[in-house]
Backbone as a chain_set.jsonl record, in Angstrom:
{"seq": "MGIMEKSLEARLASVQSRTGKSLDELFEILDASGLEDSTELRSRLQKEAAMEQKDADTVVHVYLEQGEGAPTTLEGQLDRIYSGARAELRPIHDAIMKELETFGDFEVSAKAAYVSLMRNGQFATVGPVADAAVEVGLRSPDLEATDRLREESPDGTPRYAVRISEPGEVDEELLRWMRTAFENAG", "coords": {"N": [[140.957, 146.07, 26.643], [143.098, 148.395, 28.067], [145.386, 151.088, 27.178], [147.44, 151.057, 29.032], [147.568, 148.389, 29.98], [148.113, 147.084, 27.562], [150.585, 148.193, 26.988], [152.213, 147.197, 29.09], [152.006, 144.433, 28.585], [153.155, 144.339, 26.026], [155.71, 145.232, 26.639], [156.618, 143.205, 28.384], [156.558, 141.035, 26.601], [158.503, 141.855, 24.814], [160.748, 141.873, 26.482], [160.952, 139.142, 27.04], [161.497, 138.188, 24.5], [163.985, 139.399, 23.957], [165.595, 138.271, 25.948], [165.292, 135.579, 25.584], [164.047, 134.006, 27.387], [161.221, 132.772, 29.164], [158.609, 134.447, 31.012], [158.015, 132.975, 33.28], [160.423, 131.548, 33.579], [162.148, 133.651, 34.153], [161.022, 134.492, 36.561], [161.608, 132.214, 38.05], [164.357, 132.455, 38.388], [164.38, 134.633, 40.101], [162.909, 133.592, 42.268], [164.647, 131.516, 43.087], [166.748, 132.985, 44.026], [166.185, 133.895, 46.572], [166.062, 136.445, 47.434], [164.589, 139.599, 48.495], [164.58, 142.347, 48.271], [163.971, 144.906, 45.948], [165.992, 146.182, 44.461], [168.164, 144.433, 44.71], [167.044, 142.174, 43.536], [166.676, 143.123, 40.919], [169.363, 143.51, 40.18], [170.209, 140.861, 40.233], [168.775, 139.746, 38.061], [169.864, 141.297, 36.001], [172.45, 140.335, 35.999], [172.246, 137.442, 35.805], [170.508, 136.99, 33.669], [171.386, 138.662, 31.774], [170.181, 141.232, 31.423], [168.931, 144.507, 30.571], [168.71, 147.409, 32.681], [166.12, 148.714, 32.722], [164.481, 146.701, 31.686], [164.823, 144.664, 33.571], [163.8, 145.987, 35.808], [161.08, 146.146, 35.107], [160.31, 143.412, 35.058], [160.877, 142.672, 37.722], [159.123, 144.369, 39.073], [156.582, 143.354, 38.251], [156.855, 140.76, 39.245], [157.096, 141.188, 42.07], [154.651, 142.458, 42.581], [152.816, 140.42, 41.939], [153.539, 138.54, 43.818], [152.666, 139.703, 46.159], [149.99, 139.681, 45.994], [148.893, 141.852, 44.837], [147.418, 144.069, 42.353], [147.984, 142.994, 38.998], [147.691, 143.982, 36.489], [148.045, 146.956, 34.54], [145.819, 148.621, 34.591], [144.592, 147.717, 36.921], [146.546, 148.444, 38.753], [146.431, 151.198, 38.47], [143.87, 151.6, 39.475], [144.399, 151.04, 42.129], [146.28, 153.074, 42.762], [144.697, 155.334, 42.385], [142.723, 155.25, 44.451], [140.314, 155.483, 47.172], [140.351, 158.673, 48.665], [141.622, 159.732, 46.49], [140.348, 158.865, 44.249], [138.657, 160.568, 42.838], [140.419, 161.922, 41.264], [141.121, 160.38, 39.14], [139.793, 160.798, 36.57], [141.235, 163.01, 35.624], [143.798, 161.975, 35.286], [143.185, 160.057, 33.308], [142.391, 161.764, 31.206], [144.805, 163.029, 30.619], [146.362, 160.832, 29.781], [144.889, 160.022, 27.55], [145.334, 162.11, 25.752], [148.113, 161.876, 25.478], [148.313, 159.456, 24.125], [147.94, 160.138, 21.483], [150.375, 161.05, 20.625], [152.199, 159.07, 19.869], [154.101, 155.977, 20.042], [154.917, 154.743, 23.258], [156.156, 153.588, 26.422], [154.586, 152.444, 29.407], [154.986, 152.342, 32.831], [153.874, 151.263, 35.847], [154.363, 152.553, 39.042], [154.656, 152.634, 42.634], [153.118, 154.892, 43.409], [152.598, 156.395, 41.152], [152.725, 156.697, 37.518], [155.281, 155.916, 35.207], [156.485, 157.215, 32.2], [157.939, 156.231, 29.203], [160.25, 156.413, 26.479], [162.971, 156.223, 24.687], [164.092, 156.875, 26.972], [163.006, 157.959, 30.207], [160.357, 160.232, 29.95], [158.267, 161.424, 31.216], [156.246, 161.599, 34.226], [153.233, 160.638, 35.834], [150.927, 161.221, 38.321], [148.938, 161.137, 41.367], [148.908, 163.822, 43.791], [148.859, 164.745, 47.126], [146.063, 164.276, 47.409], [144.677, 166.192, 45.975], [145.376, 166.977, 43.446], [146.698, 166.047, 40.195], [149.949, 165.37, 39.39], [152.089, 166.185, 36.764], [155.134, 165.23, 35.807], [157.932, 166.301, 34.004], [160.67, 165.621, 31.82], [163.054, 167.341, 30.204], [165.407, 169.136, 28.301], [164.608, 171.265, 26.852], [162.599, 172.826, 27.898], [161.194, 175.623, 29.675], [160.865, 177.148, 32.819], [157.757, 178.397, 34.098], [155.11, 180.376, 35.555], [153.25, 178.422, 35.929], [154.53, 175.988, 35.227], [156.752, 174.405, 37.085], [160.218, 174.431, 37.836], [162.187, 171.717, 38.755], [164.994, 170.64, 39.524], [166.987, 169.047, 41.123], [169.339, 167.522, 40.833], [170.603, 168.464, 38.629], [169.555, 167.423, 36.313], [167.276, 168.285, 33.818], [164.196, 168.886, 35.011], [160.728, 169.216, 35.318], [157.571, 170.241, 36.696], [154.025, 170.161, 36.771], [150.938, 170.862, 38.237], [147.716, 169.507, 38.022], [144.393, 170.151, 38.541], [141.874, 169.716, 37.58], [140.102, 168.165, 34.821], [139.831, 169.988, 32.66], [142.145, 171.479, 32.697], [143.942, 170.142, 31.225], [145.289, 171.254, 28.784], [146.183, 173.109, 25.749], [148.665, 174.316, 26.325], [149.807, 172.605, 28.295], [149.867, 170.255, 26.766], [151.697, 170.985, 24.788], [154.073, 171.215, 26.296], [154.263, 168.547, 27.167], [154.546, 167.226, 24.698], [157.007, 168.261, 23.851], [158.767, 167.104, 25.775], [158.253, 164.408, 25.216], [159.155, 164.177, 22.531], [161.873, 164.793, 22.882], [162.741, 162.543, 24.197], [162.912, 160.615, 22.348]], "CA": [[142.244, 146.259, 27.298], [143.539, 149.773, 27.945], [146.756, 151.331, 26.706], [148.375, 150.693, 30.088], [147.72, 146.943, 29.959], [148.783, 146.739, 26.306], [151.975, 148.602, 27.102], [152.902, 146.243, 29.954], [152.092, 143.168, 27.867], [154.142, 144.5, 24.959], [157.029, 145.339, 27.279], [157.001, 141.871, 28.856], [156.84, 140.219, 25.416], [159.79, 142.315, 24.301], [161.771, 141.389, 27.419], [161.091, 137.701, 26.837], [162.141, 138.002, 23.198], [165.4, 139.787, 24.065], [166.349, 137.376, 26.838], [165.112, 134.178, 25.212], [163.479, 133.321, 28.553], [159.825, 133.076, 29.452], [158.403, 135.156, 32.269], [158.142, 131.969, 34.34], [161.847, 131.271, 33.774], [162.725, 134.803, 34.847], [160.533, 134.42, 37.941], [162.341, 131.139, 38.718], [165.645, 133.036, 38.795], [164.112, 135.464, 41.273], [162.536, 132.691, 43.366], [165.838, 130.789, 43.544], [167.7, 133.905, 44.669], [165.839, 134.094, 47.973], [166.13, 137.881, 47.729], [163.307, 140.296, 48.566], [164.775, 143.749, 47.93], [163.817, 145.095, 44.507], [167.282, 146.525, 43.854], [168.952, 143.201, 44.642], [166.405, 141.32, 42.53], [167.015, 143.688, 39.607], [170.77, 143.196, 39.919], [170.298, 139.424, 39.942], [168.335, 139.544, 36.679], [170.835, 141.91, 35.106], [173.623, 139.463, 35.962], [171.979, 136.073, 35.369], [169.78, 136.948, 32.397], [171.993, 139.699, 30.921], [169.101, 142.161, 31.107], [169.114, 145.929, 30.815], [168.077, 147.832, 33.928], [164.69, 148.978, 32.605], [163.807, 145.417, 31.516], [164.839, 143.99, 34.867], [162.844, 146.712, 36.663], [159.722, 145.744, 34.724], [160.081, 142.035, 35.506], [160.851, 142.673, 39.186], [157.867, 145.017, 39.482], [155.491, 142.388, 38.072], [157.125, 139.661, 40.18], [156.753, 141.6, 43.433], [153.211, 142.718, 42.641], [152.117, 139.141, 41.961], [153.846, 137.881, 45.083], [151.954, 140.342, 47.256], [148.56, 139.642, 45.726], [148.478, 143.162, 44.346], [146.988, 144.025, 40.957], [149.068, 142.728, 38.06], [147.485, 144.739, 35.26], [148.237, 148.384, 34.737], [144.536, 149.202, 35.004], [144.432, 147.381, 38.331], [147.483, 149.268, 39.509], [145.871, 152.55, 38.489], [142.746, 151.586, 40.421], [144.985, 151.11, 43.471], [146.874, 154.4, 42.921], [143.609, 156.312, 42.465], [141.662, 154.735, 45.325], [139.978, 156.32, 48.322], [140.16, 160.108, 48.416], [142.229, 160.091, 45.204], [139.532, 158.329, 43.153], [138.108, 161.669, 42.036], [141.472, 162.44, 40.389], [141.337, 159.456, 38.017], [139.442, 161.392, 35.265], [142.328, 163.886, 35.184], [144.827, 161.054, 34.784], [142.702, 159.485, 32.05], [142.421, 162.82, 30.183], [146.219, 163.209, 30.259], [146.794, 159.665, 29.017], [144.188, 160.036, 26.261], [146.066, 163.042, 24.883], [149.437, 161.322, 25.21], [148.176, 158.373, 23.147], [147.995, 160.698, 20.131], [151.754, 161.426, 20.314], [152.93, 157.943, 19.299], [154.398, 154.854, 20.933], [155.714, 154.91, 24.465], [155.917, 152.547, 27.415], [154.048, 152.901, 30.684], [155.348, 151.469, 33.941], [153.258, 151.716, 37.092], [155.159, 152.509, 40.267], [153.778, 152.563, 43.801], [152.209, 156.031, 43.545], [152.501, 157.137, 39.901], [153.185, 155.939, 36.363], [156.436, 156.436, 34.504], [156.298, 157.139, 30.757], [159.273, 156.115, 28.634], [160.561, 156.08, 25.087], [164.353, 155.757, 24.871], [164.336, 157.235, 28.36], [161.792, 158.499, 30.822], [160.059, 161.608, 29.571], [157.244, 162.009, 32.083], [155.57, 160.832, 35.259], [151.885, 161.136, 36.088], [150.403, 160.61, 39.534], [148.247, 162.046, 42.295], [149.658, 164.424, 44.897], [148.095, 165.366, 48.219], [144.619, 164.083, 47.221], [144.06, 167.403, 45.438], [145.78, 167.245, 42.068], [147.566, 165.097, 39.521], [151.173, 166.054, 38.985], [152.786, 165.713, 35.582], [156.555, 165.546, 35.852], [158.485, 166.262, 32.647], [162.126, 165.694, 31.69], [163.422, 167.88, 28.902], [166.277, 170.311, 28.363], [164.036, 172.321, 26.011], [161.489, 173.507, 28.572], [161.561, 176.719, 30.568], [159.904, 177.315, 33.905], [156.784, 179.49, 34.049], [154.346, 180.381, 36.805], [152.526, 177.144, 36.016], [155.482, 174.89, 35.083], [157.818, 174.607, 38.07], [161.464, 173.703, 37.616], [162.614, 170.892, 39.884], [166.206, 169.995, 39.017], [167.933, 168.965, 42.238], [170.61, 166.894, 40.473], [171.074, 169.016, 37.368], [168.753, 166.909, 35.207], [166.139, 169.186, 33.628], [162.911, 168.312, 35.418], [159.69, 170.219, 35.533], [156.323, 169.659, 37.179], [152.822, 170.986, 36.731], [149.821, 170.215, 38.926], [146.442, 169.629, 37.327], [143.346, 169.871, 39.523], [140.618, 169.358, 36.901], [140.381, 167.737, 33.445], [139.923, 171.131, 31.758], [143.504, 172.016, 32.716], [144.726, 169.408, 30.233], [145.076, 172.204, 27.7], [147.213, 173.203, 24.712], [149.951, 174.629, 26.941], [150.308, 171.366, 28.879], [150.158, 169.328, 25.674], [152.931, 171.454, 24.146], [155.172, 170.807, 27.175], [154.368, 167.089, 27.137], [155.07, 166.842, 23.393], [158.439, 168.585, 23.853], [159.446, 166.075, 26.548], [158.076, 163.166, 24.46], [160.049, 164.209, 21.366], [163.259, 164.761, 23.34], [163.071, 161.21, 24.69], [162.695, 159.674, 21.338]], "C": [[142.72, 147.679, 27.025], [144.977, 149.874, 27.475], [147.779, 150.893, 27.749], [148.633, 149.192, 30.075], [148.456, 146.497, 28.705], [150.266, 147.063, 26.39], [152.77, 147.619, 27.958], [153.057, 144.91, 29.24], [153.143, 143.237, 26.766], [155.546, 144.542, 25.535], [157.509, 143.971, 27.744], [157.324, 140.946, 27.69], [158.202, 140.574, 24.837], [160.942, 141.818, 25.174], [162.026, 139.902, 27.179], [161.792, 137.398, 25.515], [163.637, 138.31, 23.285], [166.21, 138.802, 24.899], [166.295, 135.918, 26.399], [164.556, 133.345, 26.354], [162.028, 133.737, 28.735], [159.75, 133.842, 30.77], [158.535, 134.182, 33.44], [159.607, 131.645, 34.63], [162.538, 132.421, 34.504], [162.29, 134.828, 36.304], [161.257, 133.328, 38.719], [163.706, 131.627, 39.193], [165.45, 133.847, 40.074], [163.74, 134.611, 42.479], [163.771, 132.019, 43.967], [166.815, 131.687, 44.29], [167.436, 134.051, 46.161], [165.855, 135.55, 48.397], [164.73, 138.485, 47.777], [163.412, 141.749, 48.149], [164.747, 143.931, 46.414], [165.14, 145.421, 43.812], [168.157, 145.284, 43.7], [168.385, 142.247, 43.597], [166.744, 141.807, 41.123], [168.453, 143.338, 39.238], [170.946, 141.726, 39.558], [169.882, 139.147, 38.501], [169.322, 140.143, 35.681], [172.048, 140.99, 34.926], [173.297, 138.112, 35.321], [171.258, 135.975, 34.032], [170.296, 138.002, 31.421], [170.955, 140.714, 30.452], [169.531, 143.6, 31.347], [168.325, 146.312, 32.065], [166.575, 148.023, 33.782], [163.906, 147.692, 32.394], [163.715, 144.678, 32.848], [163.873, 144.663, 35.835], [161.413, 146.278, 36.374], [159.402, 144.356, 35.258], [159.981, 141.98, 37.031], [159.554, 143.289, 39.697], [156.706, 144.038, 39.386], [155.637, 141.234, 39.063], [156.69, 140.022, 41.602], [155.26, 141.861, 43.583], [152.43, 141.413, 42.722], [152.325, 138.437, 43.292], [153.066, 138.449, 46.246], [150.445, 140.318, 47.055], [148.017, 140.974, 45.255], [148.051, 143.049, 42.889], [148.172, 143.825, 40.019], [148.868, 143.441, 36.732], [147.707, 146.214, 35.551], [146.933, 149.059, 35.155], [144.271, 148.924, 36.483], [145.339, 148.207, 39.218], [146.99, 150.711, 39.575], [144.692, 152.641, 39.45], [143.26, 151.697, 41.851], [145.553, 152.512, 43.732], [145.79, 155.454, 43.146], [142.435, 155.762, 43.268], [141.4, 155.716, 46.469], [139.75, 157.764, 47.916], [140.726, 160.536, 47.061], [141.415, 159.601, 44.008], [138.989, 159.431, 42.253], [139.142, 162.274, 41.087], [141.689, 161.568, 39.149], [140.915, 160.064, 36.674], [140.515, 162.349, 34.735], [143.434, 163.031, 34.578], [144.417, 160.51, 33.408], [142.724, 160.511, 30.92], [143.854, 163.055, 29.707], [146.671, 162.056, 29.365], [146.143, 159.622, 27.639], [144.916, 160.956, 25.28], [147.444, 162.494, 24.525], [149.394, 160.217, 24.158], [148.298, 158.893, 21.72], [149.42, 161.038, 19.707], [152.511, 160.324, 19.569], [153.205, 156.903, 20.359], [155.264, 155.275, 22.115], [155.335, 153.796, 25.428], [155.439, 153.177, 28.709], [154.423, 151.877, 31.743], [154.755, 152.039, 35.217], [154.232, 151.528, 38.244], [154.179, 152.487, 41.435], [152.742, 153.686, 43.824], [152.036, 156.854, 42.267], [152.826, 156.202, 38.746], [154.34, 156.682, 35.716], [156.217, 156.197, 33.017], [157.651, 157.215, 30.083], [159.243, 155.892, 27.129], [161.962, 155.489, 25.136], [164.844, 156.083, 26.268], [163.037, 157.783, 28.922], [161.578, 159.938, 30.36], [159.018, 162.241, 30.471], [156.841, 161.03, 33.175], [154.201, 161.468, 35.448], [151.371, 160.434, 37.337], [149.773, 161.632, 40.451], [149.203, 162.59, 43.352], [148.668, 165.034, 45.881], [146.575, 165.31, 48.03], [143.915, 165.268, 46.571], [144.368, 167.645, 43.97], [146.557, 166.053, 41.519], [148.784, 165.892, 39.072], [151.754, 165.367, 37.761], [154.225, 166.18, 35.708], [157.124, 165.371, 34.46], [160.003, 166.381, 32.685], [162.433, 166.187, 30.292], [164.343, 169.083, 29.082], [165.682, 171.506, 27.605], [162.819, 173.01, 26.618], [162.034, 174.642, 29.425], [160.463, 176.892, 31.599], [159.0, 178.522, 33.651], [156.096, 179.527, 35.41], [153.651, 179.033, 37.016], [153.474, 175.944, 36.008], [156.686, 175.163, 35.984], [159.068, 173.807, 37.692], [161.834, 172.983, 38.901], [163.806, 170.073, 39.423], [167.251, 169.856, 40.101], [169.287, 168.375, 41.865], [171.161, 167.387, 39.14], [170.337, 168.493, 36.147], [167.544, 167.818, 35.035], [164.811, 168.483, 33.93], [161.956, 169.44, 35.735], [158.437, 169.512, 36.01], [155.205, 170.68, 37.077], [151.709, 170.193, 37.416], [148.517, 170.551, 38.222], [145.339, 169.244, 38.312], [141.975, 169.595, 38.9], [140.923, 169.021, 35.439], [140.517, 168.892, 32.456], [141.293, 171.767, 31.705], [144.458, 171.22, 31.819], [144.527, 170.168, 28.925], [146.255, 172.222, 26.729], [148.601, 173.484, 25.297], [150.582, 173.361, 27.522], [150.704, 170.384, 27.782], [151.446, 169.708, 24.946], [154.148, 171.034, 24.984], [155.38, 169.292, 27.116], [154.955, 166.616, 25.805], [156.577, 167.125, 23.313], [159.225, 167.494, 24.593], [159.408, 164.725, 25.804], [159.073, 163.118, 23.302], [161.516, 164.163, 21.777], [163.692, 163.379, 23.805], [163.111, 160.181, 23.57], [163.547, 159.286, 20.267]], "O": [[142.741, 148.117, 25.874], [145.691, 148.875, 27.387], [148.859, 150.415, 27.401], [149.784, 148.761, 30.151], [149.326, 145.629, 28.771], [151.104, 146.295, 25.917], [153.884, 147.247, 27.592], [154.132, 144.312, 29.284], [153.93, 142.306, 26.591], [156.469, 143.949, 24.975], [158.667, 143.611, 27.53], [158.261, 140.152, 27.775], [158.96, 139.697, 24.422], [161.981, 141.396, 24.666], [163.173, 139.461, 27.121], [162.585, 136.461, 25.427], [164.458, 137.567, 22.749], [167.371, 138.529, 24.595], [167.142, 135.115, 26.788], [164.587, 132.115, 26.301], [161.655, 134.886, 28.497], [160.71, 133.875, 31.54], [159.105, 134.529, 34.474], [159.992, 131.486, 35.789], [163.398, 132.204, 35.358], [163.086, 135.146, 37.187], [161.5, 133.483, 39.915], [164.159, 131.256, 40.276], [166.248, 133.761, 41.006], [164.2, 134.873, 43.59], [163.928, 131.957, 45.187], [167.617, 131.208, 45.093], [168.362, 134.302, 46.933], [165.683, 135.862, 49.576], [163.797, 137.952, 47.176], [162.42, 142.332, 47.711], [165.417, 143.201, 45.684], [165.373, 144.976, 42.688], [168.814, 145.108, 42.674], [169.13, 141.594, 42.866], [167.06, 141.008, 40.242], [168.726, 142.92, 38.113], [171.739, 141.387, 38.68], [170.557, 138.398, 37.795], [169.582, 139.553, 34.633], [172.6, 140.885, 33.83], [173.99, 137.682, 34.399], [171.39, 134.969, 33.335], [169.707, 138.21, 30.36], [170.852, 141.021, 29.264], [170.373, 143.883, 32.199], [167.387, 145.617, 32.454], [165.816, 147.546, 34.626], [162.775, 147.583, 32.869], [162.668, 144.137, 33.203], [163.195, 143.98, 36.603], [160.626, 146.066, 37.297], [158.342, 144.145, 35.847], [159.098, 141.315, 37.571], [158.957, 142.784, 40.648], [155.928, 143.903, 40.331], [154.652, 140.786, 39.65], [155.995, 139.246, 42.258], [154.67, 141.519, 44.608], [151.478, 141.312, 43.496], [151.408, 137.816, 43.829], [152.827, 137.746, 47.228], [149.702, 140.877, 47.862], [146.807, 141.197, 45.273], [148.302, 142.024, 42.254], [149.235, 144.413, 40.217], [149.795, 143.497, 35.924], [147.568, 146.657, 36.691], [146.944, 149.969, 35.985], [143.784, 149.793, 37.207], [144.945, 148.622, 40.309], [147.116, 151.369, 40.608], [144.532, 153.637, 40.155], [142.647, 152.359, 42.688], [145.333, 153.076, 44.804], [145.937, 156.347, 43.981], [141.29, 155.805, 42.816], [142.167, 156.651, 46.696], [139.045, 158.045, 46.948], [140.353, 161.587, 46.539], [141.765, 159.897, 42.865], [138.875, 159.247, 41.041], [138.786, 163.053, 40.203], [142.371, 161.984, 38.212], [141.63, 159.863, 35.692], [140.68, 162.48, 33.522], [143.942, 163.326, 33.496], [145.213, 160.508, 32.468], [143.045, 160.161, 29.784], [144.085, 163.259, 28.515], [147.287, 162.274, 28.322], [146.783, 159.225, 26.665], [145.091, 160.611, 24.111], [147.89, 162.635, 23.387], [150.339, 160.061, 23.385], [148.721, 158.152, 20.833], [149.652, 161.294, 18.525], [153.366, 160.614, 18.733], [152.621, 156.934, 21.442], [156.207, 156.054, 21.979], [154.306, 153.141, 25.259], [155.829, 154.29, 29.062], [154.198, 150.68, 31.564], [155.085, 153.153, 35.625], [154.845, 150.47, 38.392], [152.977, 152.333, 41.222], [151.6, 153.455, 44.22], [151.394, 157.903, 42.295], [153.167, 155.04, 38.967], [154.371, 157.912, 35.684], [155.812, 155.107, 32.613], [158.43, 158.133, 30.339], [158.329, 155.267, 26.59], [162.129, 154.355, 25.586], [165.9, 155.612, 26.689], [162.086, 158.037, 28.183], [162.5, 160.754, 30.378], [158.888, 163.464, 30.497], [157.055, 159.822, 33.075], [154.024, 162.671, 35.251], [151.374, 159.206, 37.412], [150.028, 162.831, 40.341], [150.162, 161.931, 43.753], [147.75, 165.754, 45.489], [145.874, 166.226, 48.461], [142.687, 165.35, 46.607], [143.687, 168.437, 43.317], [147.007, 165.179, 42.26], [148.66, 166.95, 38.455], [151.896, 164.145, 37.718], [154.5, 167.38, 35.716], [156.825, 164.378, 33.796], [160.556, 167.142, 33.478], [162.107, 165.523, 29.308], [164.086, 169.949, 29.919], [166.191, 172.622, 27.703], [162.088, 173.706, 25.914], [163.192, 174.621, 29.844], [159.276, 176.795, 31.285], [159.419, 179.525, 33.073], [156.47, 178.782, 36.316], [153.491, 178.573, 38.146], [153.232, 174.973, 36.725], [157.519, 176.022, 35.697], [158.977, 172.65, 37.281], [161.799, 173.559, 39.989], [163.647, 168.936, 38.98], [168.307, 170.484, 40.017], [170.289, 168.688, 42.509], [172.084, 166.789, 38.588], [170.472, 169.05, 35.058], [166.849, 168.099, 36.011], [164.374, 167.602, 33.189], [162.316, 170.457, 36.327], [158.257, 168.32, 35.759], [155.402, 171.88, 37.266], [151.565, 168.991, 37.192], [148.247, 171.701, 37.876], [145.349, 168.14, 38.856], [141.023, 169.277, 39.613], [141.892, 169.531, 34.876], [141.269, 168.769, 31.489], [141.59, 172.516, 30.775], [145.627, 171.575, 31.672], [143.718, 169.787, 28.08], [147.202, 171.449, 26.871], [149.598, 172.947, 24.814], [151.752, 173.075, 27.269], [151.758, 169.753, 27.861], [152.203, 168.83, 24.533], [155.139, 170.552, 24.436], [156.509, 168.81, 27.027], [155.778, 165.701, 25.786], [157.332, 166.32, 22.768], [160.24, 167.016, 24.088], [160.401, 163.998, 25.769], [159.761, 162.114, 23.121], [162.325, 163.549, 21.081], [164.885, 163.073, 23.807], [163.322, 158.996, 23.826], [163.179, 158.429, 19.464]]}, "num_chains": 1, "name": "protein.A"}
């Protein structure tokens, strides 16, 4: 079992412990609601199970993925994200994640086209862009833009992005930026 699967399992176990409800019980709340929109489903769980937003997001994500017959493991979701022309980018993603594992504990949540990495808040995203590169998005007030690290802060939140087109670009500079974002989220 990879770090992604372990992270999702740990997150779901934690959610169940905090709410005192099994995953099946949480799914029953969602089934009974008759809702289909992820935002509405999340709100329902927040209200009926007194869940935090990130916990409700995790449960809703798994619920919707299972309902659509999509992969339910993080590895399966990564296989879907990095399929077709993007399959050749998976080794870059794996190299990034391997280095991140050395930083310490964090949670991984697969989205439709990328993964979100969280500690006390989101510190990074990793996902393919334009079938040519993997983009690492970083959130940190302690980073500064360079030729390689682009600032992308449309709402005032410090956000940066760097595109990686081969595993060798997962270098000390990138690791330093990722560690800064990781530590700031922690």
